[in-house]
C-alpha positions in Angstrom: 18.5 -8.7 4.4 18.4 -6.7 1.4 15.5 -5.2 -1.3 14.1 -7.3 -3.5 15.1 -5.8 -7.2 11.3 -5.2 -8.6 8.1 -4.9 -7.8 4.9 -6.7 -9.2 1.2 -7.5 -8.9 0.3 -10.8 -7.9 -2.7 -13.1 -8.8 -5.7 -12.5 -6.5 -5.5 -16.1 -4.8 -2.3 -15.3 -3.1 -4.1 -12.8 -0.9 -7.2 -14.7 -0.4 -5.6 -18.6 0.1 -3.7 -17.3 2.8 -5.4 -17.2 6.5 -5.1 -13.6 7.1 -7.1 -12.2 10.3 -8.4 -9.3 7.7 -10.6 -11.7 5.9 -12.7 -11.8 9.3 -13.9 -8.3 8.8 -14.0 -7.8 5.5 -16.4 -10.2 3.8 -18.4 -7.5 2.1 -15.2 -5.8 0.5 -14.1 -6.5 -3.0 -10.3 -7.2 -3.6 -8.8 -4.5 -5.7 -5.1 -5.0 -6.0 -2.3 -7.5 -4.7 1.6 -6.3 -5.0 4.9 -7.9 -3.7 6.8 -5.2 -2.5 10.5 -4.8 -2.7 10.8 -5.6 0.8 12.8 -8.4 2.5 13.4 -9.0 6.3 13.5 -11.4 9.1 10.7 -13.3 11.1 10.7 -10.5 14.0 11.3 -7.7 11.2 7.3 -6.9 10.2 6.6 -4.2 13.1 9.9 -2.3 12.2 8.8 -2.1 8.1 5.4 -0.8 9.1 7.0 2.0 11.1 9.4 2.6 8.0 6.4 2.5 5.7 4.5 5.0 7.6 7.5 7.4 8.0 7.1 8.1 4.6 5.8 11.6 3.7 5.2 13.6 0.4 8.9 14.8 0.1 9.8 11.4 -0.5 8.0 10.7 -3.4 8.4 12.1 -7.4 6.8 15.0 -8.3 4.4 13.3 -10.7 3.1 11.7 -7.6 2.7 14.6 -5.8 0.9 16.1 -8.6 -1.5 13.6 -9.2 -2.5 13.4 -5.3 -2.5 17.4 -5.3 -5.0 17.1 -8.1 -7.2 14.4 -6.4 -7.5 16.2 -3.0 -8.0 19.7 -5.0 -11.1 17.7 -6.7 -12.2 16.2 -3.3 -12.4 19.6 -1.8 -14.5 20.9 -4.9 -16.9 17.8 -5.1 -16.7 17.5 -1.0 -16.0 13.9 -1.6 -13.7 13.8 1.9 -16.1 15.7 3.8 -16.6 14.3 7.3 -20.3 13.5 6.8 -19.1 10.8 4.1 -16.4 9.3 6.0 -15.7 6.8 8.9 -18.3 6.9 11.6 -20.2 9.0 9.6 -21.2 7.4 6.0 -20.1 3.8 6.8 -19.0 2.4 10.0 -15.6 1.8 11.1 -14.3 -1.8 10.7 -13.0 -1.4 14.1 -16.6 -2.1 15.2 -16.1 -5.8 13.7 -12.6 -6.3 15.2 -12.4 -9.8 17.3 -11.5 -9.0 20.6 -8.2 -10.7 20.4 -7.1 -7.9 17.3 -8.5 -5.1 19.6 -5.3 -6.0 21.8 -3.1 -5.2 18.7 -3.7 -1.5 18.1 -1.5 -0.2 15.6 0.1 3.4 15.8 -1.5 6.0 14.0 -0.1 9.1 11.7 -2.0 12.4 12.3 -1.4 13.4 8.6 -2.6 10.0 7.2 -6.5 9.8 5.8 -6.1 6.3 7.1 -7.2 5.3 10.3 -5.3 2.1 11.5 -7.1 -1.3 12.5 -4.9 -3.5 13.9 -1.3 -4.6 14.0 0.4 -8.0 14.7 3.8 -10.0 13.8 2.5 -10.4 10.6 -0.8 -8.0 9.6 -1.0 -4.6 9.5 -4.3 -2.8 8.5 -5.9 0.3 8.1 -9.3 2.0 6.5 -10.7 5.1 4.7 -13.6 5.9 3.4 -14.8 8.8 1.7 -18.1 9.8 -0.6 -16.9 7.0 -3.5 -15.5 4.3 -1.6 -14.6 2.4 1.7 -11.0 1.1 1.6 -9.1 -1.3 3.5 -5.1 -1.0 3.1 -3.6 -4.8 4.3 0.2 -5.4 4.7 0.9 -8.9 5.4 4.5 -10.7 6.0 4.8 -13.9 4.3 7.8 -16.4 4.2 10.1 -16.2 1.3 10.7 -19.1 -0.8 13.8 -17.6 -2.5 15.3 -16.8 1.2 15.6 -19.5 3.5 14.2 -18.2 7.0 13.6 -14.6 5.0 10.3 -13.0 4.8 9.0 -10.5 2.2 6.3 -8.0 2.0 2.9 -7.9 0.2 -0.1 -5.4 0.0 -3.6 -6.0 -0.8 -5.9 -3.4 -1.3 -9.9 -3.8 -0.6 -12.7 -1.7 -1.3 -16.4 -1.3 -1.3 -17.5 1.1 -3.7 -20.5 3.6 -2.7 -22.9 2.7 -5.7 -22.6 3.5 -9.2 -20.4 7.1 -8.2 -17.7 4.7 -6.4 -18.0 1.7 -9.2 -16.7 4.5 -11.9 -14.4 6.4 -9.5 -12.7 3.0 -9.1 -12.6 2.3 -13.0 -11.2 5.7 -13.8 -8.5 6.1 -11.5 -7.0 2.5 -12.3 -4.7 3.5 -14.9 -3.5 6.1 -12.6 -2.7 3.8 -9.9 -0.7 1.6 -12.0 1.1 4.0 -14.2 1.9 6.5 -11.3 0.7 5.5 -7.6 1.9 2.0 -7.2 5.8 2.3 -8.9 6.1 5.4 -7.0 4.7 3.9 -3.9 7.0 0.9 -4.1 10.2 2.4 -5.1 9.7 4.8 -2.2 9.1 2.1 0.5 11.8 0.0 -0.3 14.3 3.0 -0.2 12.8 3.6 3.1 13.4 0.0 4.1 16.7 -0.2 2.9 17.3 3.3 4.9 15.8 1.4 8.2 18.0 -1.4 7.4 21.2 0.6 7.3 21.6 -0.8 3.9 23.9 1.5 1.2 23.2 1.9 -2.0 
């Protein structure tokens, strides 16, 4: 199956109405974004998609995306926002401590160079978390039946956050335009290309 032609944000109900396992451990988080990813596949393809998405590195992304994140990490170092004392297991407890026993039996692969720490991987869901001085965040990927392709599935990405006080709320408002104008478009296009490569699709 081939990649979808477009990417788009989705209404919050598309995420909240589904019986995702992530709901069980994120009751105190806010849903920030839901996106349809330009990815389609079969019922058994989700773990391969997650692997393809995790294999993306900075060189895969446009220059504007790389520049934006270079500035973000530089500011983080300057302001101490990403120091260990503000991270998982320090300022906030990892959501791994909330996982039901059955999800503990589905660990997700890790990447040494990723700021996200994986929580679990099933045949339909992947979740990872990140924490710094401004927020505690969760990246959730879901594999849903595709109404436009009988027997097919497509990917969705949701972002959940728990801001750290007024600073965190101000930070999330400040970065929202950059997420929509630069981060998400570049991320989704790159993920789509990665999946096409993994599927052996020539453009």
